[in-house]
C-alpha positions as CSV (number, residue, x, y, z in Angstrom):
1,X,67.2,108.7,86.0
2,X,68.1,105.4,87.6
3,X,66.3,102.1,87.5
4,X,66.9,99.5,90.2
5,X,66.5,95.8,89.2
6,X,63.9,93.9,91.2
7,X,63.1,90.3,90.6
8,X,64.6,88.1,87.8
9,X,64.2,88.1,84.1
10,X,65.0,85.3,81.6
11,X,68.7,85.0,81.1
12,X,69.8,85.7,77.5
13,X,71.4,82.9,75.4
14,X,75.1,83.0,74.8
15,X,76.0,85.0,71.8
16,X,73.6,86.3,69.1
17,X,74.3,84.3,66.0
18,X,71.3,83.3,64.0
19,X,72.6,79.8,63.1
20,X,72.6,77.0,65.6
21,X,76.0,75.9,67.0
22,X,75.5,72.4,65.4
23,X,75.3,74.0,61.9
24,X,78.2,76.4,62.3
25,X,80.8,74.9,64.6
26,X,82.7,73.5,61.6
27,X,82.3,76.6,59.4
28,X,85.3,77.0,57.1
29,X,86.5,79.3,54.4
30,X,87.0,78.0,50.9
31,X,88.2,80.5,48.3
32,X,86.8,83.3,50.5
33,X,83.4,81.7,50.8
34,X,82.1,80.5,54.2
35,X,80.7,77.0,54.2
36,X,79.4,74.7,57.0
37,X,80.2,71.1,57.6
38,X,77.7,70.0,55.0
39,X,79.3,72.2,52.3
40,X,76.5,74.7,52.3
41,X,77.3,78.3,51.8
42,X,76.5,80.5,54.9
43,X,77.0,84.1,55.8
44,X,80.0,85.1,57.9
45,X,78.7,86.0,61.3
46,X,78.6,89.7,62.3
47,X,81.2,89.4,65.0
48,X,84.6,90.8,65.8
49,X,86.1,87.4,65.1
50,X,84.1,87.0,61.9
51,X,84.1,83.5,60.5
52,X,85.9,82.2,63.6
53,X,83.2,83.3,65.9
54,X,81.2,80.0,65.7
55,X,84.2,78.2,67.1
56,X,84.6,80.7,69.9
57,X,80.9,80.5,70.7
58,X,80.7,76.7,70.5
59,X,83.7,76.4,72.8
60,X,82.1,78.8,75.4
61,X,78.8,77.0,75.1
62,X,80.4,73.8,76.4
63,X,81.2,75.4,79.7
64,X,79.0,74.3,82.6
65,X,80.2,77.1,84.9
66,X,80.8,74.3,87.4
67,X,81.7,76.6,90.3
68,X,78.7,78.9,90.1
69,X,76.8,78.9,93.4
70,X,73.6,78.2,91.3
71,X,74.9,74.7,90.7
72,X,72.7,72.3,92.7
73,X,75.7,70.8,94.6
74,X,76.4,74.1,96.5
75,X,74.3,74.6,99.6
76,X,76.6,76.5,102.0
77,X,77.7,79.9,100.7
78,X,80.9,80.0,102.8
79,X,82.1,76.6,101.5
80,X,81.3,77.7,98.0
81,X,83.3,80.9,98.4
82,X,86.3,79.0,99.7
83,X,86.3,76.7,96.7
84,X,85.6,79.5,94.2
85,X,88.2,81.9,95.5
86,X,90.9,79.2,95.5
87,X,90.2,78.4,91.9
88,X,90.2,82.0,90.7
89,X,93.4,82.8,92.6
90,X,95.0,79.8,91.0
91,X,93.9,80.8,87.5
92,X,95.5,84.2,87.9
93,X,98.9,82.5,87.7
94,X,100.3,85.1,90.1
95,X,101.0,84.4,93.8
96,X,103.9,86.5,94.9
97,X,105.3,86.1,98.4
98,X,103.8,88.1,101.1
99,X,105.9,90.9,102.6
100,X,105.8,93.7,105.1
101,X,104.5,96.9,103.4
102,X,107.4,99.0,104.8
103,X,105.2,102.1,104.3
104,X,106.8,105.5,104.0
105,X,104.7,108.7,104.2
106,X,106.5,111.3,102.0
107,X,104.0,114.1,102.1
108,X,101.1,115.4,104.3
109,X,98.7,118.0,103.0
110,X,95.9,119.7,105.0
111,X,92.9,119.6,102.7
112,X,90.4,121.2,105.1
113,X,88.1,118.4,106.1
114,X,90.8,115.7,105.8
115,X,94.5,115.3,105.5
116,X,96.0,113.8,102.4
117,X,99.1,111.6,102.8
118,X,101.3,110.4,99.9
119,X,102.5,107.0,100.8
120,X,104.8,104.4,99.2
121,X,104.4,100.8,100.3
122,X,105.3,97.3,99.1
123,X,102.6,94.9,97.7
124,X,105.3,92.3,96.9
125,X,109.0,92.1,97.5
126,X,109.5,93.5,94.0
127,X,106.7,96.0,93.7
128,X,106.5,99.3,95.6
129,X,103.3,101.3,94.8
130,X,102.4,104.9,95.1
131,X,99.2,105.8,97.0
132,X,97.2,108.6,98.5
133,X,95.6,108.0,101.9
134,X,92.9,110.4,103.0
135,X,92.4,110.8,106.7
136,X,89.2,112.7,107.9
137,X,89.7,115.2,110.7
138,X,87.7,115.1,113.9
139,X,87.4,112.6,116.7
140,X,90.3,110.1,116.9
141,X,88.6,106.8,116.3
142,X,88.7,103.8,113.9
143,X,86.7,104.7,110.8
144,X,85.2,102.8,107.9
145,X,87.5,102.8,104.9
146,X,87.2,102.7,101.1
147,X,89.6,101.4,98.5
148,X,89.0,103.8,95.6
149,X,90.0,102.1,92.3
150,X,90.8,104.3,89.4
151,X,89.7,103.7,85.8
152,X,91.3,102.9,82.5
153,X,89.8,105.5,80.2
154,X,92.7,105.2,77.7
155,X,94.2,107.9,79.9
156,X,97.5,106.6,81.4
157,X,99.5,109.7,82.5
158,X,97.6,109.8,85.9
159,X,96.1,107.1,88.0
160,X,95.2,107.7,91.6
161,X,94.8,111.5,90.8
162,X,91.7,110.6,88.8
163,X,89.8,109.8,92.0
164,X,91.7,112.0,94.5
165,X,91.8,115.8,94.4
166,X,95.2,117.5,94.2
167,X,96.5,121.0,93.9
168,X,97.4,122.5,90.5
169,X,95.6,119.8,88.6
170,X,96.7,119.4,84.9
171,X,94.0,120.8,82.5
172,X,93.9,117.4,80.7
173,X,93.2,115.6,84.0
174,X,90.5,118.2,84.9
175,X,88.8,117.7,81.5
176,X,89.0,113.9,81.9
177,X,87.3,114.1,85.3
178,X,84.6,116.4,83.9
179,X,83.5,113.8,81.3
180,X,84.0,110.7,83.5
181,X,83.1,111.9,87.0
182,X,81.0,115.1,86.6
183,X,84.2,117.0,87.6
184,X,84.4,115.3,91.0
185,X,87.2,113.4,92.7
186,X,85.0,110.8,94.3
187,X,87.6,109.5,96.7
188,X,87.9,113.0,98.2
189,X,84.1,113.2,98.4
190,X,84.1,110.0,100.4
191,X,86.8,111.3,102.8
192,X,84.5,114.3,103.4
193,X,81.8,111.8,104.4
194,X,84.1,110.4,107.1
195,X,85.8,107.5,105.3
196,X,89.5,106.8,105.3
197,X,90.2,106.4,101.6
198,X,93.2,104.8,99.8
199,X,93.9,105.0,96.1
200,X,97.0,103.5,94.4
201,X,98.4,103.8,90.9
202,X,97.6,100.6,89.0
203,X,100.5,99.1,87.1
204,X,100.9,100.9,83.7
205,X,99.3,104.2,85.1
206,X,100.5,107.3,86.8
207,X,103.8,106.9,88.6
208,X,103.9,103.3,87.3
209,X,103.4,104.2,83.7
210,X,105.6,102.6,81.0
211,X,108.4,104.8,79.8
212,X,110.8,104.0,76.9
213,X,114.4,105.1,76.4
214,X,113.6,107.4,73.5
215,X,110.5,109.0,75.0
216,X,110.3,112.8,74.9
217,X,111.6,114.4,78.1
218,X,108.2,115.9,78.8
219,X,106.7,112.5,79.2
220,X,108.9,111.9,82.3
221,X,107.6,115.1,84.0
222,X,103.8,115.0,83.7
223,X,103.3,118.5,85.0
224,X,105.3,120.0,82.0
225,X,103.3,118.1,79.4
226,X,101.0,120.0,77.1
227,X,97.5,118.7,76.6
228,X,98.6,117.6,73.1
229,X,101.6,115.7,74.6
230,X,99.2,114.0,77.1
231,X,97.2,112.8,74.1
232,X,100.3,111.5,72.4
233,X,101.5,109.7,75.5
234,X,98.1,108.1,76.0
235,X,97.9,107.0,72.4
236,X,101.4,105.4,72.6
237,X,100.4,103.7,75.9
238,X,97.2,102.2,74.4
239,X,99.1,100.9,71.4
240,X,101.8,99.3,73.6
241,X,99.5,97.7,76.2
242,X,99.3,94.3,74.3
243,X,103.1,94.1,74.4
244,X,103.2,94.5,78.1
245,X,100.4,92.0,78.5
246,X,102.3,89.5,76.3
247,X,105.4,90.1,78.3
248,X,103.5,89.2,81.5
249,X,102.0,86.1,79.9
250,X,105.4,85.0,78.7
251,X,106.8,85.6,82.2
252,X,104.2,83.2,83.5
253,X,101.7,85.6,85.0
254,X,98.6,87.5,84.0
255,X,98.0,91.3,84.0
256,X,94.7,90.7,85.9
257,X,96.7,88.8,88.5
258,X,99.0,91.7,89.1
259,X,96.1,94.1,89.3
260,X,94.1,92.1,91.7
261,X,97.0,91.1,94.0
262,X,98.1,94.8,94.2
263,X,94.5,95.6,95.3
264,X,94.4,92.8,97.9
265,X,97.7,93.8,99.3
266,X,96.4,97.4,99.5
267,X,93.8,96.1,101.8
268,X,96.5,94.4,103.8
269,X,98.2,97.7,104.3
270,X,95.0,99.6,104.9
271,X,94.1,97.2,107.7
272,X,97.3,98.0,109.5
273,X,96.4,101.7,109.8
274,X,95.3,102.6,113.3
275,X,92.7,105.0,111.8
276,X,90.8,102.1,110.1
277,X,88.2,99.8,111.4
278,X,89.3,96.5,109.6
279,X,85.7,95.2,109.9
280,X,84.3,98.1,107.8
281,X,86.2,98.1,104.5
282,X,84.6,98.7,101.1
283,X,85.7,99.3,97.6
284,X,84.4,101.3,94.6
285,X,85.4,102.0,91.0
286,X,84.5,102.9,87.5
287,X,85.3,101.0,84.3
288,X,88.5,99.0,84.9
289,X,88.1,100.3,88.4
290,X,84.7,98.6,88.5
291,X,86.3,95.4,87.2
292,X,88.9,95.6,90.0
293,X,86.1,96.4,92.5
294,X,84.2,93.3,91.3
295,X,87.2,91.0,91.8
296,X,88.4,92.6,95.1
297,X,84.9,92.2,96.5
298,X,84.7,88.6,95.3
299,X,88.2,87.5,96.3
300,X,88.9,89.3,99.6
301,X,86.5,88.5,102.5
302,X,87.5,91.7,104.3
303,X,85.4,93.7,101.8
304,X,82.0,94.2,103.4
305,X,80.5,96.5,100.8
306,X,81.3,97.2,97.1
307,X,80.2,99.3,94.2
308,X,80.9,98.2,90.7
309,X,80.4,100.9,88.1
310,X,80.5,100.5,84.3
311,X,82.0,97.0,84.1
312,X,79.4,94.2,84.4
313,X,78.1,91.7,81.9
314,X,78.0,88.0,81.3
315,X,81.1,87.1,79.4
316,X,79.1,85.0,76.9
317,X,77.1,88.1,75.8
318,X,80.4,89.9,75.1
319,X,82.0,87.3,72.9
320,X,80.4,88.4,69.7
321,X,81.2,92.1,69.5
322,X,82.6,93.4,72.8
323,X,86.0,91.7,72.9
324,X,87.7,95.0,72.7
325,X,86.0,95.9,76.0
326,X,87.8,93.0,77.7
327,X,91.3,93.3,76.3
328,X,94.4,91.4,77.4
329,X,94.6,93.1,80.8
330,X,91.3,91.7,82.0
331,X,91.7,88.1,80.8
332,X,91.7,85.3,83.4
333,X,92.7,82.2,81.3
334,X,90.3,79.3,81.9
335,X,87.9,81.2,84.1
336,X,84.8,80.6,82.0
337,X,85.1,76.9,82.5
338,X,84.3,77.5,86.2
339,X,82.7,80.9,86.6
340,X,81.2,83.9,84.8
341,X,81.9,87.4,86.0
342,X,78.6,87.7,87.9
343,X,79.6,84.5,89.8
344,X,83.0,86.0,90.8
345,X,81.5,89.2,92.2
346,X,78.8,87.3,93.9
347,X,81.4,85.8,96.2
348,X,81.0,89.1,98.1
349,X,77.8,87.7,99.5
350,X,76.6,88.5,102.2
351,X,78.4,91.8,101.7
352,X,76.4,94.7,100.3
353,X,76.9,94.9,96.5
354,X,75.7,97.5,94.1
355,X,76.4,97.3,90.4
356,X,75.7,100.4,88.2
357,X,75.7,100.5,84.4
358,X,74.6,103.1,81.9
359,X,72.0,101.9,79.3
360,X,74.0,103.8,76.7
361,X,77.3,102.4,77.7
362,X,78.6,101.1,74.4
363,X,81.3,98.9,76.0
364,X,78.7,96.3,77.1
365,X,75.7,94.6,75.6
366,X,72.6,95.6,77.6
367,X,71.2,92.1,77.5
368,X,74.5,90.9,79.0
369,X,74.3,93.5,81.8
370,X,70.7,92.5,82.7
371,X,71.6,88.8,82.6
372,X,74.5,89.5,85.0
373,X,72.1,91.4,87.3
374,X,69.7,88.5,87.2
375,X,72.4,86.0,88.1
376,X,73.9,88.0,90.9
377,X,70.4,88.5,92.2
378,X,69.8,84.7,92.1
379,X,73.0,84.0,94.0
380,X,72.2,86.5,96.7
381,X,68.7,85.1,97.0
382,X,70.0,81.5,97.3
383,X,72.5,82.9,99.9
384,X,69.5,84.2,101.9
385,X,70.4,87.9,101.5
386,X,68.5,89.2,98.5
387,X,68.3,92.7,99.9
388,X,72.0,93.1,99.9
389,X,72.3,93.3,96.1
390,X,71.1,96.1,93.9
391,X,71.6,96.3,90.1
392,X,71.0,99.8,88.9
393,X,70.9,101.2,85.4
394,X,71.1,104.9,84.3
395,X,70.0,106.3,81.0
396,X,73.5,107.4,80.2
397,X,76.9,106.5,78.8
398,X,80.1,105.0,80.3
399,X,80.6,107.3,83.3
400,X,80.3,107.7,87.1
401,X,78.4,110.9,87.2
402,X,77.3,112.9,90.3
403,X,73.9,111.3,90.6
404,X,75.5,107.8,90.4
405,X,78.1,108.8,93.0
406,X,75.5,110.0,95.4
407,X,73.6,106.7,95.1
408,X,76.8,104.7,95.5
409,X,77.8,106.8,98.6
410,X,74.4,106.1,100.2
411,X,74.8,102.4,99.5
412,X,78.3,102.3,101.2
413,X,76.9,104.3,104.1
414,X,74.2,101.7,104.6
415,X,76.6,98.8,105.1
416,X,79.7,100.5,106.5
417,X,78.5,103.2,108.8
418,X,76.7,102.8,112.1
């Protein structure tokens, strides 16, 4: 059962520590005992950063979120978006030169109601991504299009195949889709509804997965892997992700920047396709796909409708015990000084925005989810388009099940189809 948010509720306070910031900001450890600035013994906070959480919380509490549209100085939504987008793009520390996509179609498969192309194209002079493009059959005309953004799921061997149906699917992938997507390939479902759909492999997934010199030969040929080998590969990839993130940081860029720029450049390529109406492009994703959808919607004005599934909260509410849900790959250094996540996705206004979260999704604090819904709703109201945002909760876990998908598809239809 779903519940749609209507109206506003009181926004929760940052964090959940019982002590005031004034009393704990200088908390220190002496001989293993936590003491405040006055030398009084206090309990170590129940937080992933333990005794250091008060410092993290106090630092975040100093932020005024100066580029939120809810700041009094912002009156014009378009002027606000220009300023906000410029700042977020700068913080990503990643601005590769633009280039021609030089797209190459290497395979075309008749899938009944649509044709599936396998395509390689450049997002930067250095990066060539693998993608599926689904082209509905029927009347030759420009159609609405969806950027289908695959998830994380600690499942790295496949990327775009998580959301696009393929032949002879590996049993491990089939099982993953069963638990995360009710067994559906939602990108393929959208193609059946008449959308041109594109899905790329995000860096570190699928054909862009990280391989090491001494990896077992089977890891290089996914189709030959046993289900146990898939588990082993995914475990190694999870453990190595912080190293890749550190390498990117030391190279002067961010993982989030690489993710988002690949997605923006995917829209660049999509808009060149003669089958696509460039004025009717949307995006959708679960988990890190939802995180990508939120940022693509906020940063790219060509996105006219978006669905964000299983990745929404105020960041402040996540600082105590949900840091592992953020991880290195989703960090935008310095963002919280200027904007919170709901501020970023709200830059999609006046585009149609739906955010879906499960009430039993353990990756996010429910109060943080509701606070984010309230803030997005307030931004859309101030922008004069309150009906173009819906925050929806389902009584379920971290997933994009069939019922959620049907609701998401109807939302996309509302804003992208005649």
